[in-house]
N, C-alpha and C positions, 0 to 999 in steps of 0.2 A: 118863729125862727127867722122871719124875713128881716126885721131890724133895719140897721143902717146900711148905707151904700158901702161897697168895697173901697178900701183906701187905695191910694195910688200905688203903694208898695205891694198890696195884695194883688191888684190888677196886673202888675208887672210880673210878679212871681208865678201867678196861676194863669198866665196868658194862654198857654196851649190848651189847658183843659176848659177854660172859659169858651174857647172856640168850639169845643166838642159839646158841652152841655149848657152853655150860656151863663151870663153874669148873674141871673136870678138864682140859678141852682148853686153857683159858687158862693153867693151871698148867704144862702141858707146853710150851706156847709160850714162857712166861717163863723156862724152864730150858734152852731150846734154843740151839745155837750154829751160826751160818751163815757159811760162807766164800763170798765173792763175788769173782770175778776178771774184769777187763775191763769198765770202767764207761762205756758209751756210753748213748744215749737209752733203749733198752728196759730195760737193767739198772738205770738210775737210777730208772725207774718201779717196777721190782720192789723195789728197796731201800726206796723210800718206803713201799710197801705193807706190807712185813713189819715195818718199824720202827714204823709206826702200829699194826700188829696187836699189837705187844708181845713180839717174840722176846727171848730173853735177851741175845744179843750178835750183832753183825755185824762180821766182819773183812773189810776191803777190800784188794784187791791190784790196783794199776794204777800202774806206775812211769812212764807217759808224762808228760812235762811238759805243763802246760796251754798250749795254743795256740788260735788262732782256730778250728781244726778241732774242738777238744774242746767248744766251745760248742754245736755242732750237736745239737739235740734233747735235750741233757742239761741239764735245768732246775736241777740241783744246782750248776751252774757259771754264775754270772752273767756276762754278756758284757762284762767289763771286764778286758782282757788285762793292763793295767798293774798290776792289784791282785794278780796271781798270779806275779810274776817268780820263776822257779826252783822253783815248787811243783809237785807231781805231782797228777794227776787224783784219786788216792786221798785225798790230804791235803785237797784242797778239798771233795770229796764227803763226807768224814768230818765236817768242820765243819758242813756244811749238814744232814746227817742228824741230828746231835745236837740240832739245834733242833726237829726234828719230834717227838721223844720223848726227853726227858732220862733216862727210866728205862731205855732200851736202851743197853747199852755198845757204842759204835761205835769201832773201832780200825783201824789200818792194818798191813799186812805188806809187806815189800819182797822182791824177788828174782824169779827165774824159776820160775813155777809147776811146770814139768815136772821141776825138779831137787829138789823137796821130797820127803822120805821119809815112811815110815809114821808116825813119831812126830808129824809135823806134822799130818797129816790126821786122826789119831785124836782130835784136840781138838774135832772138829766133828761135828754131826749131819746137816748138809746142805752139799753143795758145789755151787756154781753157777758155770759157766764161760761167759763171754760172749766172742764174737769171737776165738776162738783157732783155731790150726791143727788140722787133722785129727789130726796126730801127737800134739799136746798133749792133745787130748780122749781119745784112746785110752790114752795113758800114765797120765793122772790117773784115768780110770775104772778101769783095771786095778789101780792102787794102792788105790783105795777098795774094790774088790772083795776085796782081800787082807787087809783089816783084820779084827781080831777081832770088831768090832761092825759092824752094818749102817749104812752111810752113804748117804743119799739123794743121787743124782748127777743133775745137770741140765746141759744145754748150751742156749744160746740164741743165735740169730744173726738180725739184722734187716738186710736189704739193700734200701734204698729203701722201698717200700711192702709188701715181702714179708718173712715171718719164719718161723723154725722153732724149735721146742722139742723137745729129746730128753730122755727120762726113763729112768733105770735105778734101780729100787728093789730089785733082786735078788729075793728071796722076801719078799713083803710081805703081811701080814695086816691086815685092816681090818674095820670094821663098817658096815652100811648098813641103812636101814629097808626092810622088805619087808612090805607090807600093814600089819598092826598089831604086827609084831614086829621085833626087831633081830637080824640074822643076821651071822655071821662069815664072811668070804670071804678067799680067798688068790689072789694073782697071782704069776707068775714072769716076770721081765723079762730080756731078753737084754742083753749088754754093748753099748757103742757100736760096738766093732769088729765084733761079730756082726751088729748091726742095719744097718750100712752095707755089709756084704759079702753081703747077701741076693741071690741070683741074680735078675735082673730078669724073666726069662721067666715064672716062675710067679706073679708079682705081678699082681693083677687090673688090668685096663686103667683102671678108674675111680679108681685110686689117684692122689693128688695129684701133679701134674706137678712141683711144687716139690721133692719127695723126690729125683727123678732129677736135676733141674737143679742142686740144691745139691751133690749128689755130684760132678758134673762140675766145678763151680767149685772145690770143695775140692781135688780132684785137680790141677786146673790150678795153683792157688796153691802146692800142695806141690811139684809138679815144677818150677815156675819159681822156687822159693825165695822166694815172696812171703809177707807177713803176711796174716792174714785181712782181706779187704776191699780189698786192694791190687790192684784191677783197674780197667780203664778201657775205654772203647769201642774203643780201638785194639787191645785184646787179643781182640776178638770173633772174628776169623778163626781164630786158634789155638784158641780155646775151641770153636768149631764143629767144627774138625778133631778135637779130643779127643772131642767128643760122638759124632761118627761112629764113631771107634774104640771107644768105650765101648759104643755100641749094637750094633756088629758083634760085639764080644766077648761080649755077653749075648744074642745071637741075637734082637734085637728091632728093630722098625722105628725109623728116625730120628724118626718122628712122635711117638714117646714123649716127646720133649722139644721143644716149640716153640722155634724160633730166636728168636722175639720175647721169650719169657720169659728166655732166656739173655742177650739184649741188655739187658733191664731189670736183670738181676742184676749184670752187669759194670759197668753205668753207675750203679748205685744206691749210690754212696758216701755220699750224704747221706740220713740216715734221715728217714722221714716221721713227724712227731710223733704224729699220731693212731694210726698203726700201732704205734708204741712203747708208747703208753698201753694199747692192747688186748692186745698180746702180753705186756707187763710185768704187766698185771692178771691174765691167765690164769696166768702163771708164779707170781705171788704167791699166788693162790688154791690152786694145786696144792701148793705148799710148805706152806701152812697146813694143808691137808687131811692131808698126810703126817705132819707133826709132831703134829697133834691126834689122828690115827688115826680120823678121822671122814669118811666119804664115799668114793666110789669114785674112785681116782686115774686120771689120764690114762695110757694105755698105747698106744704108747710114743713116738709123734711127734705134734706138733700143728703145723698149718700155717695161716698167715693171709695173705691177699692182699687189700689194700685196693682193688684194681681191681674185684673182684666182691663184696667185703665178706664173704666166706665164711671161716669157721674150720672146719678139718677135722681129725679125729683119725684117725691111721693106726696100726694094730697090725702092725708088720713084724718078723719074726724068721726064723731059718732053718727054722722049723717050718711055713712056708707050704706 
């Protein structure tokens, strides 16, 4: 991603951030290619952040037609349904993002993300999946892991005022400041499939309850044949039944997952814009870190709950 030097126009436009992370990091950003799938409120915030930072290109994938529901928390879509007849979410968001930074190439792709092969994903340096099924996350992550080059993989999900980010950088080297010197570090990340299959019993009790709760919701949606986020309060009795089975199967108490948290998640079909801004900002920061190679990355889950205002990083793998 190092490529050519920055142009005079790029140097002038990104002058302030070049002063923060250097010309080399900005050059890597300007040569990077990011794929983004599933554009709701949190992902819209993320896209804005990386476009303003000056990545090379952003490819958007979201074939949903624009409806009143799509206006929710997604500031890239203005609330005028009459103006978007027959257009997809990706098309409208693409037009909006181009206005933020005309030097970033923003385009759209159509189709089912889970059906794309190796040739498609090899074009990108970063893949971000928002609001997808557990099966799609696993499949795309596995494809990215089988590529000849390392592709940074992220998933993000925001339900009401709660959100989760997952990160897989495979074997990742980076530099960070330690006292007066710069040191090189390396981290090894588990796949999404490995990270969500960790046995619950060895996991410390202090671990974010959202990790367990979202696993239950994902499994419920999968077994019911639902799309991500297609839950309602009427589903709560069956979700609680699944929670009980999940906890018994993992030999942990049902107190591991508060019923009140599951109730909030199944009824949280409307994203909370302040939570979107925070989670989208964290995700943008992490992607910029990885592309630039500067700073310690998040490993491997991040959780935010606006109810208590806390953001928590959890490192979960089969090595617990």
